[in-house]
N, C-alpha and C positions, 0 to 999 in steps of 0.2 A: 504494500500500500504506500503510495507516494506521501511522504511526510512533509506536507505543506500546510500552512494555516494555523499551526499550533505554536503558541509562544512557550518558551521554556518556563517551567515553574515546578515547584514541589508538589507532586501528586502521589497520593497513596490510597489504597483501598483499606477500609476499616472493617474488622470482624467483630461481631458481638457473640460472645459465648458465656452462657451461665451468668448473664448480667454484666459481664466484664467486656470492656472495649479494648482492642489491641490492633496494632497495625498488621495487615496481612503480609506474611513473610513470602519468601520465594527468591531463588537465585535470579540474577539478571539474565534470564533466558530470552529467546526471541519472542515467546508467547507473552511473557511479562511485559516486555518493552512494547509489544503490539497493543496489548490491552490498555496500558497506561497512555500511550500516544493517542489511541482511538478516543478514549474518554476526554483527554485534554482538548483534542481538536474539536470534539462535539461541544464542549463547554465554551471554548473560545469563539466558535461560530454561532453560538446562541441556539443550538438545536434543541428541540423539545423531545425528540425520540431518536434512538439509535436502533437500526435494523441490521441484523446479521443474517443474511439469506443464503443458505447453501444451494449451489447449483452444481451441475454435473462436473465441471472442471475447476470450480473456484468457490470461495466464500465472498459474496458481494456485500459490501458495506454501504449502507444508505442512511442519510440523516433527514429528518423532517425539520425544515426551517421555514418559519412563517407559514406553517400549514401545508407546505409543498414538499414532496419527496425529492431528494437529490442523491444520485450515485456519487460517492466520494472516493471509492477505492476498492481493492480486493486483496484477498490472501490466497496463497496456494493451499491445496487440501492437506498437505503434510502438517501444517501448523495448526489446523482447525481443532483437532481434539484437545490440544493443550490450551488454546484460547477458551474453548467452552468449559474445560475443567476449572480453569481459574475463575471464570465468571460464576459458574455454578457454586463453587466453594464459597466465594464471597457473598453470594445471595442466600446461602444456607440451604441449597438444594442437594439432592443425592447425585453424586457425580456419575455413578454407574447406572442410573435410570435413564434409558433412552427410548422407552416405548410409551411412556405416559406423559401428559403435559404436566409442567411444574410451574409454580409461581414463587417468587421470593423478592427480597428487598436487599439491596447492597448500599453501604454507606461509603463515603469517600471524602477526602480533603484535598483541596486544590489551592495552594497558597494559604490565604486566610479564610477561604470559603469552606464551609461544611455543607455537603450536599448528600443526596441519596438518589436512588433510582429504583423504580418498580420494574421487576424483570419477569418476563414470561418466556418459557421454553416450550416449544411445540414440535413433536416429531413429525417429519414430512418425508417426501419421496427421497430426497438426497441427503437426509441427515436431520438435524434439529435447527429450527429457526428460533433465533433469540430476538426479542424486542424489549428495549429498555426505555421507560419514560423517565426522563431526567427531572428531578424535583429540587428546586432551589428554595430554601426556607424564606428567602426574601420575597417569594411569591405570596406569602401570607401577609406581607406588610404593604401590599399594593393599596393605593388610595383610590377611592371611588372617582374622584375628579380627574384621575389619570387614565380612565378607561375609555374616554371619548364620548361620554354621555352629553347630549345637549343640555343646556342650563335648566330648561323646564323639566326634562326627564329626571335629571339629577335631584332637583328640588322635590319632585313627587316621590321618587324612590327613597330618598333620605327620610322624608316624613313617614313613609310606610314602615321602614325598618325600625323606626323609633317608637312604633306603637307598643302599647303594653300587652296586647294580646292579638290573636288572629293568625291567619295563614298568608304568608308572603312567598310568591313563587317566581322562579326564573325558568324560562323555557327556551328550548332550542336543541339542535342535534348535538351529538358527541363532538367535542372539539370546538364549541362555540364560545367558550370562556365562562360558562355558568359558574364553575367552582371559584374562579377568580373573583367574580362579582359577589358571591356569597361571603368569601373570606374578607373582601374589602368592606362588605356591609357589617360583618361582625366587628371589624376594627373600629366602626363608628359607635359601637355600643359601650356603655359604661360597665366594664367587666369587674370593677371593684365593688359595685353596689348591686350587681345582678349575677345570678348563678347561671352560667352559660355552658351548655353541654352539646356535644356533636356526636353523631354516629355516621360513619362514612365507609365507603367501599371503593377504593382504599382511602386511608388517611394520606392525603397528598402533601400537606404542609403541617408542620407542628407549631402550634401557638406556644409562645414562651412561658406564659403565666396565666393563672386564674381561669383557664378553660379546660374542661374535661373532654377528652377526645377518645372515642371508642372505635376500634376497627371491626368491621363486619367479618364474621367467619361462618362456617357451616352451622355451628351451634349458636353463635351470637348473631342471629338474623336481625334485620331492621325492626320488625315488630317486637321481638323479644327485648331488644335493647331499649326501644322506646317505652315499653311498659315499665321496665326497670327505672328509666329516667323519671317517670311520673312519680316514683316513690323517693326520688332524690332531691325534692324541693327545687325544681328548675324554674327559672324565669324565661329563658330562651332556649329553644331546641333547634339545632341545625341538623336536618336530615338530608343526607347526601342525595337521595333520589326517592321520589314516590313511585315505586316500580310495581306495586300491586294494590289490590283493593284493601287488604288488611293494613298495610302501611298508611294508605290514605285515610282509612277510617280512624286509626289511632291519632293521626295528625289532626284531623278535624275535631275529634273529641278533646284533644289537648288544647286546641284553640278555643273551644267552647268553655273550658274550665280555667281560662285566664292565663294561658301561656302563649308566647310568641313563637311560632313555628316558621322557620325559613327552610325552603327546600327547592328542588328542581323537578321538572317534568319534561318529557319529550313530546313537544307539539311544534307545529310549523310556525305558529304565531300566537300572540296573546289571546286573540278572540277564540281560537279553537280550544283553549285550555278548559273552558267551562264544560263544553261537550265531552271532552276527554275525561274529566273528573266524574261526570254523570255516567259515562260508559264504564268507568272503573267501579261503579257502585255507590258513588256519593249522592246523597239525597239533595235535590236542588235547594230546599229551604235551609239545609245545614251549610251548603256551600255559600249561599247568599249571606248567611249570618256570620261566617268566619273569614271569608276571603277579603283581604285588605288590598292587595295589589298583585298584578301579574305583569312581569316584564319579559319580553322576548328579545333575543339578541343573536347576532351573527358577528363573525370576525372577518375583516377584509384586510388585505395587505396595503400598507401605505407606500406612497411613491418615495423612492430614495432621494433624499435631499441633495446628495452630492451630484447626481446626474439628472435631476429634474429638468424637464424641458417642455416648452409649449408645443402643441401639435393640433392638427385638425382631425377629429375622428371621422369615420365614414358615417353616412346616413344610417346604415344598418346598425351600427353600434348604438346610436341614440334610439332608434325605433325599437330595438330589443328590450330596452328598459322603459319604453313608453314615453320618451322625451321627444319634443318637437325637433325634427331635423333642421329647422331653420335656426336653431341655437348655435349651429356650427359657426356661422359668421357673426353672431352677436355675443359670444362668450368665449373666454380663453380656457382651453382644456390643457391638462398636463399629463405627462407620462414620464417614466424613467428611461433614459437612453441605454442604461447598462454600464456598469463600471466595476472596478475591483471590489469596492466596498460592499456592493450588493450582489456579488458573484454574477454580474451581467444579467440579472433578472429584471432590474428596473424597480424593484421593491425592497424595502428594508423596514422591518417591524410590522406590527398590526394594530388596529384599533377596532372598536366595536360599532355596530349599527344597532340602534335600540328602538323599541316602541313600548309604551307602558299603558296599562289600563288600571285605574284605581277605583276602589269601591265608593259608591255614593248611595244614598237612599233610593234614587231612581234605578240605578243599576242593580241593586239588591232585589228590587221588585221585579225587574225583567228576568233575573236569574231564577227567582222563586217560581215564577209562572212559566218557566221554560220557553221564553221568547226565542224566536228564530235568530240565527246568527246575523241575518240581515238587519233585524231590528236593533240588535246590540251594536252592530257595526255603525249604523246610522246614529245611534245615541252617543257612542264614545267619540265619533268624529265631529258631530255638531255641537254637543254639549261639553265634552272634555277637550276638544281640540286635539285629539290624538293624531300624531303623525306616524305612519307605518315605517317599518324598517327601510322599505324602498324609498320613501320620501326622505328619511334621514340620510340614505345613500346619495340622493340627489344633492343634498346640502353639502355633503363631504366632497362630492365631485366638484361642486362650485367653489369650495374652499381650496381646491387643489391638493387635497389630501390623498385621494385615491382615484381610480379610473372607472370608466363605464363597464369595462370587462369584469373587474373585481366585483362590482355591485351586482352585475348580472349573475355571476357564478355563485355569489353568496346567498342572494335572497330572491331574485326574480322568479326562478323556477319553482319556488314554493309559496309565492305570494300571489294573492289576487289584487289586481290593480284597481 
């Protein structure tokens, strides 16, 4: 694998054994050097995931950066067993198990940074595929106002998460930044005067103080942990995902009994959330009584500031996202030309597109009588002035932060205009 892009720095894998933490040993072999370089490079490039994909004649190394996969190198098959053995050992997996999927977590230090990675190992045709999600504790310290929310959305969301009780939801597909939004929201709460508990699968980031975090396992399921939480005198419960009727039911009951419940749900937009909750077994009158706010979000890549340049999009680019093609001559559009800093992609970093629906007496009445999605849409747009994620995308295109193509890829295919 070509060793470019990684800065020299002290890197080491850390092992946890019987509650003790120690540096993972090993002679300076080719495999040790390969693993250390690969992890350093991924961290330097800001990758979120590392993929080791075995193919017939090589081990392909791929990084996910800004939500997009990139091939970054390869290793010969001779070194692969030693690379996998080192990673499995660091993640607490069985080295000799090659026929069953395994999951683990490895810890590492890079300079002054302490990081971890969630690791999954899956047997496949040409060997075992390894995927590692890199987790930086700094991710738990993100500020809400750094996520790209419009001012009005930020104000409504902040008010909602400061409620003393109720159900507050973030919706969107996997990889849309829901967990980051929830962590940033928890950071807005007074953890000294409130008992905050979380149940997650997995625990991606560790809060430093005053917050109880529980990892879901086969025995410690979401419903079981949530029931235990209710006997732990909680004020705020963060539930990683409302993934079944039982979890939703307990969340609603907790909201009714004076707790604030923050969670996520997989829906295309905020308006579909109500129907999804009803499909999962939630009673409309209970949903109406407990729901405080629903925010839907997506992530789009931002234009690289180093190579940002003005350009004229084609008519089709604007038509795809329902913009008037005549804007081509009336507005300045931008894109990244490609440079070393952005690996010639034209993009560097990501920000969110958001839409929010907040509870009001009129909205509760609509939910309780199971009004159509058309009625609810009309209400939130005319009475609440809600902008859809697509409309938020228009604003960020106009601000020169992203491109028409990014907005289309992120939201248009799942949104109704």
